[in-house]
KOLGUBA-93520 format. One record per residue (C-alpha): residue in three letters; x, y, z. Coordinates in steps of 0.5 Angstrom, whole numbers, plus 2048, in hexadecimal, padded with zeros to 3 digits. Example, Ala and Ser with C-alpha at 12.3 -4.5 7.8 and 13.67 -1.06 7.14 Angstrom:
// KOLGUBA-93520
ATOM resn   x   y   z
ATOM  ala 819 7F7 810
ATOM  ser 81B 7FE 80E
This chain:
// KOLGUBA-93520
ATOM resn   x   y   z
ATOM  met 8CF 765 967
ATOM  ser 8CE 762 96E
ATOM  pro 8D3 75E 971
ATOM  arg 8CE 758 971
ATOM  arg 8CD 759 969
ATOM  ser 8D5 75A 968
ATOM  ser 8D6 753 96C
ATOM  leu 8D1 750 968
ATOM  arg 8D4 752 962
ATOM  phe 8DB 750 963
ATOM  arg 8D9 749 965
ATOM  arg 8D5 748 95F
ATOM  ile 8DB 74A 95B
ATOM  leu 8E0 746 95F
ATOM  ala 8DB 740 95D
ATOM  phe 8DB 741 956
ATOM  leu 8E3 741 956
ATOM  ile 8E3 73B 95A
ATOM  ile 8DE 737 955
ATOM  ser 8E2 73A 94F
ATOM  ala 8E8 738 952
ATOM  gly 8E6 731 953
ATOM  val 8E3 731 94C
ATOM  leu 8E9 733 949
ATOM  phe 8ED 72E 94D
ATOM  ala 8E8 728 94B
ATOM  arg 8E8 72B 944
ATOM  ile 8F0 72B 944
ATOM  gln 8F0 724 948
ATOM  glu 8EC 721 942
ATOM  ala 8F0 724 93C
ATOM  arg 8F5 721 939
ATOM  ile 8FC 723 937
ATOM  ser 8FC 725 930
ATOM  glu 904 727 92F
ATOM  ile 90A 726 933
ATOM  arg 90F 72C 931
ATOM  leu 917 72C 932
ATOM  val 91A 733 933
ATOM  gly 922 734 934
ATOM  asn 925 72E 933
ATOM  lys 92A 72E 92D
ATOM  arg 930 729 92F
ATOM  ile 92A 724 932
ATOM  ser 926 721 92C
ATOM  asp 91E 722 92D
ATOM  glu 91E 71A 92D
ATOM  ala 923 719 933
ATOM  val 91F 71E 937
ATOM  arg 918 71B 936
ATOM  thr 91B 714 939
ATOM  trp 91B 718 93F
ATOM  ile 914 71A 93F
ATOM  gln 90E 716 941
ATOM  ser 908 71A 93E
ATOM  arg 906 719 937
ATOM  pro 902 71C 932
ATOM  gly 8FB 71A 932
ATOM  asp 8FB 718 939
ATOM  leu 8F7 71B 93E
ATOM  tyr 8FA 721 942
ATOM  ser 8FD 71F 948
ATOM  pro 900 725 94D
ATOM  asp 904 71F 951
ATOM  leu 907 71C 94B
ATOM  val 909 723 948
ATOM  gln 90C 724 94F
ATOM  ser 910 71E 94F
ATOM  asp 912 71F 948
ATOM  phe 915 726 94A
ATOM  arg 918 723 950
ATOM  ile 91B 71D 94C
ATOM  leu 91E 722 947
ATOM  thr 921 726 94D
ATOM  glu 924 721 950
ATOM  ser 927 71E 949
ATOM  gly 92D 722 94A
ATOM  leu 92D 725 943
ATOM  phe 929 72B 944
ATOM  thr 92B 731 948
ATOM  asp 924 734 948
ATOM  val 91D 731 946
ATOM  lys 916 734 946
ATOM  val 910 731 944
ATOM  lys 90A 735 941
ATOM  arg 903 733 93F
ATOM  lys 8FE 736 93A
ATOM  glu 8F7 734 938
ATOM  ile 8F7 734 931
ATOM  gly 8F0 732 92D
ATOM  gly 8EE 72E 933
ATOM  gly 8F4 72A 934
ATOM  ile 8FA 72C 938
ATOM  glu 901 72E 935
ATOM  ile 907 72C 93A
ATOM  thr 90E 730 939
ATOM  phe 914 72E 93D
ATOM  glu 919 734 93C
ATOM  leu 920 731 93D
ATOM  glu 927 734 93E
ATOM  glu 92C 72F 93D
ATOM  arg 932 72E 941
ATOM  pro 938 731 93D
ATOM  val 93E 72C 93A
ATOM  ile 945 72D 93D
ATOM  thr 949 72E 936
ATOM  ser 94F 730 939
ATOM  val 952 731 941
ATOM  leu 957 737 942
ATOM  phe 95B 738 948
ATOM  arg 95E 73F 948
ATOM  gly 964 740 94D
ATOM  leu 967 739 94D
ATOM  glu 96D 736 94A
ATOM  asp 96D 730 945
ATOM  ala 96F 72B 94B
ATOM  glu 96A 72E 94F
ATOM  glu 965 72E 94B
ATOM  ala 966 727 949
ATOM  glu 966 725 951
ATOM  leu 95F 729 952
ATOM  leu 95C 725 94C
ATOM  glu 95F 71E 950
ATOM  val 95C 721 957
ATOM  leu 955 722 954
ATOM  lys 955 71B 950
ATOM  asp 958 718 957
ATOM  ala 952 71B 95B
ATOM  gly 94D 718 955
ATOM  leu 94C 71F 952
ATOM  asp 94D 71F 94A
ATOM  ala 94F 725 947
ATOM  ala 94F 722 941
ATOM  thr 94C 726 93A
ATOM  gly 946 723 938
ATOM  glu 943 723 93F
ATOM  leu 93C 726 941
ATOM  tyr 93E 72D 946
ATOM  asp 93D 72A 94D
ATOM  pro 93D 730 952
ATOM  tyr 940 72B 958
ATOM  leu 946 72A 953
ATOM  ala 947 731 952
ATOM  his 947 732 95A
ATOM  arg 94B 72C 95C
ATOM  gly 950 72E 956
ATOM  arg 951 734 95A
ATOM  gln 952 731 960
ATOM  leu 957 72D 95E
ATOM  ala 95B 732 95A
ATOM  lys 95B 736 961
ATOM  glu 95D 730 964
ATOM  leu 963 72F 95F
ATOM  met 965 736 960
ATOM  asp 965 735 967
ATOM  arg 96A 72F 966
ATOM  lys 96F 733 962
ATOM  gly 96F 738 967
ATOM  tyr 96A 73D 964
ATOM  pro 965 73D 96A
ATOM  leu 963 744 968
ATOM  ala 961 742 961
ATOM  asn 95A 744 95E
ATOM  val 957 73F 95A
ATOM  ser 950 741 956
ATOM  val 94C 73D 951
ATOM  glu 94A 741 94B
ATOM  thr 943 73F 949
ATOM  glu 942 745 944
ATOM  gly 945 741 93F
ATOM  leu 940 73C 93F
ATOM  ala 93C 73F 939
ATOM  asp 943 73D 935
ATOM  arg 943 736 939
ATOM  thr 949 738 93C
ATOM  leu 94B 736 944
ATOM  glu 950 73B 946
ATOM  phe 954 73A 94D
ATOM  asn 958 741 94F
ATOM  ile 95D 740 953
ATOM  glu 961 746 957
ATOM  arg 966 743 95B
ATOM  gly 969 749 95F
ATOM  pro 96F 749 962
ATOM  leu 973 743 964
ATOM  val 972 742 96C
ATOM  leu 976 73C 970
ATOM  leu 975 739 976
ATOM  glu 97A 73C 97B
ATOM  glu 978 73B 982
ATOM  ile 976 735 986
ATOM  glu 974 736 98D
ATOM  phe 974 730 992
ATOM  glu 970 730 998
ATOM  gly 96E 72B 99E
ATOM  his 975 728 99D
ATOM  gly 97A 727 9A3
ATOM  ile 97E 720 9A1
ATOM  phe 981 723 99B
ATOM  ser 983 72A 999
ATOM  ala 980 72E 993
ATOM  glu 986 72C 98F
ATOM  glu 986 725 990
ATOM  leu 97F 725 98E
ATOM  ser 981 729 988
ATOM  glu 986 724 986
ATOM  ala 981 71F 986
ATOM  leu 97D 722 981
ATOM  glu 981 71E 97B
ATOM  leu 97C 721 975
ATOM  his 97B 727 977
ATOM  arg 981 72C 979
ATOM  gln 981 734 979
ATOM  pro 980 738 975
ATOM  ala 97C 734 970
ATOM  val 976 733 96C
ATOM  tyr 970 732 970
ATOM  his 96E 72A 96F
ATOM  ala 968 729 973
ATOM  asp 968 722 972
ATOM  lys 970 721 973
ATOM  leu 96F 725 979
ATOM  glu 96A 721 97C
ATOM  tyr 96E 71B 97B
ATOM  asp 973 71E 97E
ATOM  val 96F 720 984
ATOM  gln 96B 71A 985
ATOM  val 971 715 983
ATOM  asn 978 717 983
ATOM  leu 977 71B 989
ATOM  leu 973 716 98E
ATOM  lys 978 711 98C
ATOM  leu 97D 715 990
ATOM  tyr 979 714 996
ATOM  gln 977 70D 995
ATOM  glu 97E 70B 995
ATOM  gln 97F 70E 99C
ATOM  gly 979 70A 99F
ATOM  tyr 974 710 99E
ATOM  ile 96F 70B 99A
ATOM  phe 969 710 99C
ATOM  ala 96C 717 999
ATOM  arg 967 71A 994
ATOM  thr 968 720 990
ATOM  arg 964 725 98D
ATOM  leu 966 72A 987
ATOM  ser 962 731 986
ATOM  arg 960 734 97F
ATOM  pro 966 738 97C
ATOM  ser 965 73F 97E
ATOM  thr 968 745 97A
ATOM  ile 96D 74A 97D
ATOM  arg 972 74F 97B
ATOM  arg 979 74E 97A
ATOM  asn 97E 754 978
ATOM  gly 979 757 974
ATOM  arg 976 750 971
ATOM  phe 971 74B 972
ATOM  ala 973 744 975
ATOM  leu 96F 73F 979
ATOM  ala 96F 73C 980
ATOM  val 96C 736 983
ATOM  thr 96C 734 98A
ATOM  val 96D 72C 98C
ATOM  thr 96A 72B 993
ATOM  val 96C 725 996
ATOM  glu 969 721 99C
ATOM  glu 96F 71C 99F
ATOM  gly 96C 718 9A4
ATOM  ser 96F 713 9A8
ATOM  gln 976 70F 9A7
ATOM  phe 974 708 9A7
ATOM  leu 979 702 9A8
ATOM  phe 979 6FB 9A6
ATOM  gly 976 6F6 9AB
ATOM  glu 976 6EE 9AA
ATOM  ile 978 6EC 9A3
ATOM  glu 976 6E5 9A0
ATOM  val 977 6E3 999
ATOM  glu 974 6DC 997
ATOM  gly 974 6D7 991
ATOM  thr 97B 6D9 98F
ATOM  gln 97E 6D2 98E
ATOM  tyr 982 6D4 987
ATOM  val 984 6DA 989
ATOM  asp 987 6DD 990
ATOM  pro 984 6E3 992
ATOM  glu 989 6E5 997
ATOM  pro 98F 6E8 992
ATOM  tyr 989 6EC 98F
ATOM  leu 986 6EF 996
ATOM  thr 98E 6F0 998
ATOM  glu 98F 6F4 992
ATOM  his 989 6F8 992
ATOM  glu 98A 6FA 99A
ATOM  ile 983 6F7 99C
ATOM  glu 984 6F5 9A2
ATOM  lys 980 6F5 9A9
ATOM  gly 981 6FC 9AD
ATOM  arg 983 700 9A6
ATOM  pro 97F 705 9A3
ATOM  val 97A 702 99E
ATOM  asp 97C 703 997
ATOM  leu 976 702 992
ATOM  pro 97B 703 98C
ATOM  ala 980 6FE 98E
ATOM  leu 97B 6F9 990
ATOM  arg 978 6FA 989
ATOM  leu 97E 6FA 985
ATOM  met 980 6F3 98A
ATOM  thr 97A 6F0 987
ATOM  asp 97B 6F1 980
ATOM  glu 982 6EF 981
ATOM  ile 97F 6E8 984
ATOM  thr 97A 6E8 97E
ATOM  arg 980 6E9 979
ATOM  asp 984 6E3 97C
ATOM  tyr 97E 6DE 97C
ATOM  his 97C 6E0 975
ATOM  arg 984 6DF 973
ATOM  gln 982 6D7 976
ATOM  gly 97C 6D6 972
ATOM  phe 977 6D8 977
ATOM  leu 973 6DC 972
ATOM  asp 96D 6DC 976
ATOM  phe 971 6DF 97D
ATOM  glu 96D 6E3 981
ATOM  thr 96F 6E7 988
ATOM  leu 96A 6E9 98C
ATOM  pro 96C 6EE 991
ATOM  gln 968 6F0 997
ATOM  val 969 6F6 99C
ATOM  glu 966 6F7 9A3
ATOM  pro 967 6FE 9A6
ATOM  asp 967 6FE 9AD
ATOM  val 965 706 9AE
ATOM  pro 966 706 9B5
ATOM  lys 96D 703 9B5
ATOM  gln 96E 706 9AF
ATOM  thr 971 6FF 9AC
ATOM  val 96F 6FB 9A6
ATOM  asp 96F 6F4 9A5
ATOM  leu 971 6F1 99F
ATOM  ser 96F 6EA 99C
ATOM  ile 971 6E8 995
ATOM  leu 96E 6E2 992
ATOM  val 971 6DF 98C
ATOM  leu 96D 6DB 987
ATOM  pro 972 6D8 982
ATOM  gly 96D 6D4 97D
ATOM  pro 970 6CF 978
ATOM  val 977 6CF 974
ATOM  tyr 976 6D0 96D
ATOM  phe 97A 6CE 967
ATOM  val 97B 6D1 961
ATOM  gly 976 6CE 95B
ATOM  arg 975 6D1 954
ATOM  val 979 6D8 953
ATOM  gly 976 6DB 94D
ATOM  phe 976 6E2 949
ATOM  ser 972 6E5 944
ATOM  gly 973 6EB 93F
ATOM  val 979 6EA 93C
ATOM  pro 97B 6E7 935
ATOM  ala 97E 6E0 934
ATOM  his 985 6E3 933
ATOM  leu 985 6E6 939
ATOM  asp 983 6E0 93D
ATOM  arg 98A 6DD 93F
ATOM  ser 98C 6E4 942
ATOM  val 986 6E5 946
ATOM  arg 986 6DE 948
ATOM  lys 98E 6DF 94B
ATOM  ala 98C 6E5 94F
ATOM  leu 987 6E1 953
ATOM  leu 98A 6DD 959
ATOM  leu 984 6D9 95C
ATOM  glu 986 6D2 95A
ATOM  pro 980 6CD 95A
ATOM  asp 980 6C8 960
ATOM  thr 984 6CC 964
ATOM  val 982 6D0 96A
ATOM  phe 97E 6D6 969
ATOM  asp 983 6DC 96B
ATOM  ser 980 6E2 96A
ATOM  ser 987 6E6 96A
ATOM  leu 988 6E2 963
ATOM  leu 981 6E5 961
ATOM  gln 984 6EC 962
ATOM  ala 98A 6EB 95F
ATOM  ser 987 6E8 959
ATOM  val 983 6EF 959
ATOM  asp 989 6F3 959
ATOM  arg 98D 6EF 954
ATOM  leu 986 6F0 94F
ATOM  asn 987 6F7 950
ATOM  ala 98E 6F7 94E
ATOM  leu 98D 6F4 947
ATOM  gly 98B 6FB 945
ATOM  tyr 986 6F9 940
ATOM  leu 980 6F8 945
ATOM  glu 97C 6FD 948
ATOM  glu 97D 6FD 950
ATOM  val 97B 6F7 953
ATOM  ser 978 6F7 95A
ATOM  glu 974 6F4 95F
ATOM  glu 96D 6F5 95B
ATOM  asp 971 6F1 954
ATOM  tyr 971 6EA 957
ATOM  glu 96C 6E5 95B
ATOM  ile 96D 6E0 95F
ATOM  thr 968 6DA 95F
ATOM  lys 969 6D6 965
ATOM  his 966 6CF 966
ATOM  ser 966 6CD 96D
ATOM  asp 964 6C6 96C
ATOM  asp 96B 6C4 969
ATOM  gly 96F 6CA 96C
ATOM  ile 970 6CD 965
ATOM  ala 971 6D4 962
ATOM  asp 971 6D6 95B
ATOM  val 973 6DD 958
ATOM  leu 971 6E0 952
ATOM  phe 974 6E7 950
ATOM  arg 970 6EC 94B
ATOM  leu 976 6EF 948
ATOM  arg 975 6F6 943
ATOM  leu 97A 6F8 93E
ATOM  lys 97C 6FF 93E
ATOM  asp 97A 703 938
């Protein structure tokens, strides 16, 4: 056969196929759905699944609508796999959705943990918004995040070499199993300091109040020690721009066993001295004794912790005199070239409040008298915040109440008439 005749025959066959496909597609498009079958769903009823499906028997077949049904079922979170099949039967279209349901977790096991650790991990999962409770659909994210949190828990308890795995083979039995191989106890035994010159390594180590050596490595506690307690040492001596950086722990071998080591890098900066100091608005309290007591005076090293403590004490003393809206607005202005800091403190006392109604709830009537005797705030007297704290201490000393804290009372201030009401929400011990 000549090439020309062969090419002509190929074109005829191609044209026939295109026309046939077009006729078939048109016929399918015009066909109606004869049946929608659901296969594989056991726990989820057919009726429940059909509420997600927009296609209906008797409707004209629409590939776009079937594709939308497939996408909705896939994104519903109820199935790990969805397949859709189409079949022509007697001039109609039969659509089959093959479904693989996500298993329901009926038990969660933690192998390798003590009972207290298991309870702690469950609480950590709950706080992270991950519910490992039974009766929930299996969530791969829960398994992955649970593994991470279990590893972090082991790290905090001194087992950074712990291996945590999640067993999903048992999902056929609807059991989610976390396996923890804790490995050897590894303590933090070496904290190295770099970049320091003002203080010795021994002095810096002493400033770490929460993390002594050797100790179980607690990342959050050590971070707080380095960023708060260690910097406080510098801020007390005028190094107000000092910075610290904590390295990730590394594993070392010491005396034939594993240990952890970290490095703390210090950027000390320059020392700053107090320049001009001005306090305004203290007509009710003399600021000089506070400044003298905390050694806040021109020419001395800037002491930021002492400054915070001084403002707290001034606030406390004003609150004792009924100035419940009292505010201090300290402002520091560093002069980098001169290495000085000018300090100005604006005091806004606000009005004096008197005690209005003092009430409580949560206790039976026969205990009213003893509770009332514990409260030292008297109506129509100046609202002394120290008496409020003393009242809280006396309530806690009664013995039959759950511990009373700041969260258990509410102060309602009426600034127009200078009255402040107090309501205690008390709870009896079980």
